[in-house]
C-alpha positions as CSV (number, residue, x, y, z in Angstrom):
1,X,272.2,209.0,149.3
2,X,274.2,208.0,152.3
3,X,271.9,207.6,155.2
4,X,270.7,205.6,158.2
5,X,267.2,204.1,158.3
6,X,265.5,203.1,161.5
7,X,262.1,201.9,162.7
8,X,261.0,202.5,166.3
9,X,258.4,201.0,168.6
10,X,254.9,202.0,167.5
11,X,256.4,204.5,165.0
12,X,257.5,204.2,161.4
13,X,260.8,204.4,159.5
14,X,263.0,207.3,160.3
15,X,265.8,208.3,157.9
16,X,268.8,210.3,159.0
17,X,271.8,211.7,157.0
18,X,275.2,210.8,158.4
19,X,275.4,214.0,160.4
20,X,272.4,212.9,162.4
21,X,269.8,215.2,160.7
22,X,266.4,213.6,160.4
23,X,265.3,213.5,156.7
24,X,261.9,211.8,156.7
25,X,259.4,209.9,158.8
26,X,256.4,207.8,157.9
27,X,254.0,206.1,160.3
28,X,254.4,202.3,160.3
29,X,253.8,199.3,162.6
30,X,251.5,199.6,165.5
31,X,253.1,196.9,167.6
32,X,256.5,195.6,168.5
33,X,258.8,195.1,165.5
34,X,260.7,191.9,166.2
35,X,262.5,191.0,162.9
36,X,263.7,192.8,159.8
37,X,266.0,192.5,156.8
38,X,267.3,194.7,154.1
39,X,267.8,194.3,150.4
40,X,271.4,194.4,149.1
41,X,271.0,197.9,147.7
42,X,269.4,199.1,150.9
43,X,266.4,200.6,149.2
44,X,263.9,198.0,150.5
45,X,263.3,196.7,154.0
46,X,261.0,194.0,155.3
47,X,259.8,193.9,159.0
48,X,257.6,191.7,161.0
49,X,255.8,192.7,164.2
50,X,253.8,191.0,167.0
51,X,250.0,190.7,166.5
52,X,250.1,192.5,163.2
53,X,251.6,191.9,159.8
54,X,254.7,191.8,157.6
55,X,255.3,195.1,155.7
56,X,257.7,195.8,152.9
57,X,258.9,199.5,152.6
58,X,260.9,201.8,150.5
59,X,263.7,203.0,152.9
60,X,264.3,206.2,151.0
61,X,260.7,207.5,151.1
62,X,259.3,205.4,153.9
63,X,256.4,204.5,151.7
64,X,254.7,201.1,152.1
65,X,255.3,199.0,149.0
66,X,253.2,196.0,150.1
67,X,252.1,193.9,153.0
68,X,251.5,190.2,153.3
69,X,247.8,189.5,153.7
70,X,246.0,186.8,155.6
71,X,248.3,186.7,158.6
72,X,246.3,186.6,161.8
73,X,248.6,185.0,164.3
74,X,251.2,186.8,166.3
75,X,254.3,187.2,164.1
76,X,257.5,186.3,165.9
77,X,260.3,186.2,163.4
78,X,261.3,186.1,159.8
79,X,264.3,185.0,157.7
80,X,265.0,185.9,154.1
81,X,266.8,184.4,151.2
82,X,270.2,185.8,150.2
83,X,268.7,187.4,147.0
84,X,265.9,189.1,149.1
85,X,263.2,187.4,147.0
86,X,261.6,185.2,149.6
87,X,260.7,185.6,153.3
88,X,260.1,182.7,155.7
89,X,257.6,183.8,158.4
90,X,256.7,182.0,161.5
91,X,254.4,182.7,164.5
92,X,253.9,181.2,168.0
93,X,251.1,179.0,166.8
94,X,253.3,176.6,164.9
95,X,252.4,178.0,161.4
96,X,255.1,178.6,158.9
97,X,254.8,180.3,155.5
98,X,257.0,181.4,152.6
99,X,256.3,184.7,150.8
100,X,257.4,186.3,147.6
101,X,258.8,189.7,148.7
102,X,258.5,191.3,145.2
103,X,254.8,190.5,144.8
104,X,253.5,189.9,148.4
105,X,252.2,186.5,147.2
106,X,252.0,183.5,149.5
107,X,254.3,180.9,147.9
108,X,254.2,178.0,150.4
109,X,252.1,177.1,153.5
110,X,253.9,174.4,155.5
111,X,251.9,171.7,157.3
112,X,250.6,172.9,160.6
113,X,252.1,171.4,163.8
114,X,251.2,171.3,167.4
115,X,254.6,172.3,168.7
116,X,255.6,176.0,168.8
117,X,258.4,177.0,166.5
118,X,261.3,178.4,168.6
119,X,263.4,179.4,165.6
120,X,263.6,178.8,161.9
121,X,266.3,179.3,159.2
122,X,266.0,179.7,155.5
123,X,268.9,178.7,153.2
124,X,270.5,181.3,151.0
125,X,268.8,179.8,147.9
126,X,265.4,179.4,149.6
127,X,265.4,175.6,148.9
128,X,265.8,174.4,152.5
129,X,264.2,175.4,155.8
130,X,265.3,174.2,159.2
131,X,263.0,174.5,162.3
132,X,263.7,174.3,166.0
133,X,260.5,173.0,167.7
134,X,259.4,173.3,171.3
135,X,258.8,169.6,171.5
136,X,262.6,169.1,171.3
137,X,262.9,168.1,167.6
138,X,264.6,169.8,164.7
139,X,263.0,169.5,161.3
140,X,264.6,169.9,157.8
141,X,262.2,170.7,155.0
142,X,262.5,170.9,151.2
143,X,260.8,174.2,150.4
144,X,260.1,173.4,146.7
145,X,257.9,170.4,147.3
146,X,257.1,170.9,151.0
147,X,258.6,167.5,151.9
148,X,260.0,166.8,155.3
149,X,263.5,165.6,154.6
150,X,264.5,164.8,158.1
151,X,263.4,164.9,161.7
152,X,266.3,165.1,164.2
153,X,265.2,163.8,167.6
154,X,265.7,165.7,170.8
155,X,268.7,164.8,173.0
156,X,266.5,165.4,176.0
157,X,266.6,169.2,175.7
158,X,264.7,171.8,173.7
159,X,266.4,173.5,170.7
160,X,266.2,177.3,171.2
161,X,268.1,178.6,168.2
162,X,269.5,177.2,164.9
163,X,271.2,178.4,161.8
164,X,271.7,176.8,158.4
165,X,275.2,177.2,156.8
166,X,275.6,179.2,153.6
167,X,275.9,175.9,151.6
168,X,272.9,174.5,153.5
169,X,274.9,171.3,154.1
170,X,274.8,171.6,157.9
171,X,272.8,173.2,160.6
172,X,274.0,174.5,164.0
173,X,271.7,174.1,166.9
174,X,271.7,175.4,170.5
175,X,269.9,173.1,173.0
176,X,268.6,174.8,176.1
177,X,271.0,174.5,179.1
178,X,272.8,171.6,177.3
179,X,275.1,172.6,174.5
180,X,275.5,173.2,170.8
181,X,275.6,170.8,168.0
182,X,276.5,170.9,164.3
183,X,274.6,168.4,162.2
184,X,275.3,167.2,158.6
185,X,272.0,167.3,156.8
186,X,273.3,166.0,153.4
187,X,273.1,162.4,154.6
188,X,269.9,160.3,154.4
189,X,270.1,160.1,158.2
190,X,271.4,163.5,159.5
191,X,274.6,162.9,161.5
192,X,275.9,164.9,164.4
193,X,279.4,166.1,163.4
194,X,280.4,167.5,166.7
195,X,279.1,168.8,170.0
196,X,280.3,171.3,172.6
197,X,278.9,171.2,176.1
198,X,277.7,174.4,177.8
199,X,274.8,176.7,178.4
200,X,274.7,179.0,175.3
201,X,272.3,181.7,174.3
202,X,273.1,182.7,170.7
203,X,275.3,181.5,167.8
204,X,276.5,182.5,164.3
205,X,278.8,181.0,161.7
206,X,282.0,183.0,161.4
207,X,282.2,184.4,157.9
208,X,280.8,183.0,154.7
209,X,282.9,179.8,154.6
210,X,281.4,178.6,157.9
211,X,284.6,177.0,159.1
212,X,284.1,178.3,162.7
213,X,281.1,178.7,164.9
214,X,280.8,181.5,167.5
215,X,278.7,180.8,170.7
216,X,277.8,183.2,173.5
217,X,277.3,181.5,176.9
218,X,274.8,182.5,179.5
219,X,277.4,183.9,181.9
220,X,279.8,186.6,180.6
221,X,281.8,185.0,177.8
222,X,281.8,183.6,174.3
223,X,283.8,181.0,172.4
224,X,285.0,180.5,168.8
225,X,284.7,176.8,167.9
226,X,286.7,175.2,165.1
227,X,284.3,172.9,163.3
228,X,286.9,170.6,161.7
229,X,289.0,170.0,164.8
230,X,286.0,170.0,167.2
231,X,287.9,172.3,169.6
232,X,287.3,175.7,171.1
233,X,290.1,177.8,169.6
234,X,289.4,181.0,171.4
235,X,287.6,182.1,174.6
236,X,286.3,185.7,174.5
237,X,286.4,187.1,178.0
238,X,285.9,190.6,179.2
239,X,282.2,191.4,179.5
240,X,280.9,191.9,183.0
241,X,277.4,190.8,182.2
242,X,275.5,188.2,180.2
243,X,276.0,188.5,176.4
244,X,272.7,189.1,174.6
245,X,273.8,188.3,171.1
246,X,276.8,188.1,168.7
247,X,277.3,188.8,165.0
248,X,280.1,188.1,162.4
249,X,281.3,190.2,159.6
250,X,280.9,188.6,156.2
251,X,284.6,188.3,155.7
252,X,284.9,186.5,159.0
253,X,287.6,188.7,160.4
254,X,285.5,190.4,163.1
255,X,282.9,189.3,165.7
256,X,280.8,191.7,167.7
257,X,279.1,190.9,171.0
258,X,276.8,193.1,173.1
259,X,276.1,192.5,176.8
260,X,274.2,193.3,179.9
261,X,277.2,195.4,181.0
262,X,276.0,198.2,178.6
263,X,278.9,197.7,176.1
264,X,279.6,196.0,172.8
265,X,283.0,194.5,172.1
266,X,284.6,193.8,168.7
267,X,286.9,190.8,168.5
268,X,289.5,189.6,166.0
269,X,288.6,186.1,165.0
270,X,292.1,185.1,164.0
271,X,293.5,185.4,167.6
272,X,290.5,186.0,169.9
273,X,291.8,189.4,170.9
274,X,289.5,192.3,171.8
275,X,289.9,195.0,169.1
276,X,287.4,197.6,170.4
277,X,285.2,198.3,173.4
278,X,282.1,200.4,172.5
279,X,280.4,201.9,175.5
280,X,276.6,202.2,175.2
281,X,274.1,204.3,177.2
282,X,273.7,203.6,180.9
283,X,270.2,202.3,180.2
284,X,271.8,199.4,178.2
285,X,272.5,198.1,174.7
286,X,269.5,196.4,173.1
287,X,270.9,195.5,169.6
288,X,274.0,195.7,167.5
289,X,275.2,195.2,163.9
290,X,278.5,195.0,162.1
291,X,279.2,195.9,158.5
292,X,280.2,193.2,156.0
293,X,283.8,194.3,156.0
294,X,284.0,194.6,159.8
295,X,285.0,198.3,159.7
296,X,281.8,199.8,161.2
297,X,279.5,198.8,164.0
298,X,276.2,200.2,165.3
299,X,274.8,200.0,168.8
300,X,271.1,200.5,169.6
301,X,270.5,201.8,173.1
302,X,267.5,201.4,175.4
303,X,267.5,205.2,175.4
304,X,266.2,205.1,171.8
305,X,269.6,206.1,170.5
306,X,271.8,204.7,167.7
307,X,275.6,204.9,167.9
308,X,277.9,204.3,165.0
309,X,281.5,203.3,165.7
310,X,284.6,202.9,163.4
311,X,286.6,199.8,164.3
312,X,289.7,201.2,162.5
313,X,289.8,204.6,164.3
314,X,288.3,203.2,167.5
315,X,286.0,206.2,167.8
316,X,282.3,206.9,167.9
317,X,281.4,208.6,164.7
318,X,277.7,209.5,165.0
319,X,274.9,209.4,167.5
320,X,271.2,209.4,166.3
321,X,268.1,210.1,168.2
322,X,264.4,210.3,167.2
323,X,262.6,207.1,168.2
324,X,259.8,206.8,170.7
325,X,261.0,203.6,172.1
326,X,264.1,201.5,172.4
327,X,265.6,199.7,169.4
328,X,265.8,195.9,169.3
329,X,266.7,194.6,165.9
330,X,269.1,195.8,163.2
331,X,270.4,194.9,159.8
332,X,273.5,196.0,157.9
333,X,274.5,196.9,154.4
334,X,277.9,196.1,152.7
335,X,278.7,199.7,152.2
336,X,278.5,200.5,155.9
337,X,275.0,202.0,155.9
338,X,272.7,200.6,158.6
339,X,269.0,200.0,159.1
340,X,267.5,199.5,162.5
341,X,264.2,198.2,163.8
342,X,262.8,199.1,167.2
343,X,260.7,197.3,169.8
């Protein structure tokens, strides 16, 4: 069944066919959904919300499969392993837990810390976790035995965002109002491989091979950074407002950015050219996603809409409505179906 699944603020999953017809709706979270992920076949979604819980659902029926119990703190974010078996969940009280998605069982409880977790990343194989802490440090943990492998001291600025590479051999970190760094975590003492100055807001590795890093700055632009040469290879200019976030296609050929200027732009990573400008609603674009092959993108508007664009034909294919609130987080499927979570 080819469909689009979405979750809105204070309402549950909504499923549409590709002509925009609503198929089913089930009540869900009662607070802001702030993080979600999809299984590879698209039949299962996991979502975390503020001040509530983590729920796993069947995307075809909307039925709740299970929820993670014993969580009382405000849930901020989650990250999942590549095989969709494990979920790393963290709140704003410094607590970090690992859960079995299939059973809902609590697998690991990491030692509590005083510092708030600004961001966390789980490796594809769920063996390594990286934490960006509000005290300025970055921690690298072995998930299997809950051992702290390394503590990377602060350069004087707080880490806001980080991401482990697919091989879990390096971590990319954004330091607030300072710059971005890539750190080799395979060495006994983690070594900074390279550093780029600037005020950046979000990052992603370009493609599965992680040879390049994309960074959005806090003005109107973004850069593609070659990790081996330590040089900015392309500067992505054109947005007329601050870029909220950026995403890469799995094959590394396309990058999507969405901005305060109510548009999303699709970029060719091989030459830095703009392949497509996708206008959103006048109220603004709140989230975006790109398919694994880079051929389809989705924009979530602050008017509670979802717009699907084809990057090949450069046309808007579908527009969906039905949420009670705007949509703030999205996930993609390899076969160009999309799931969206609202806040």
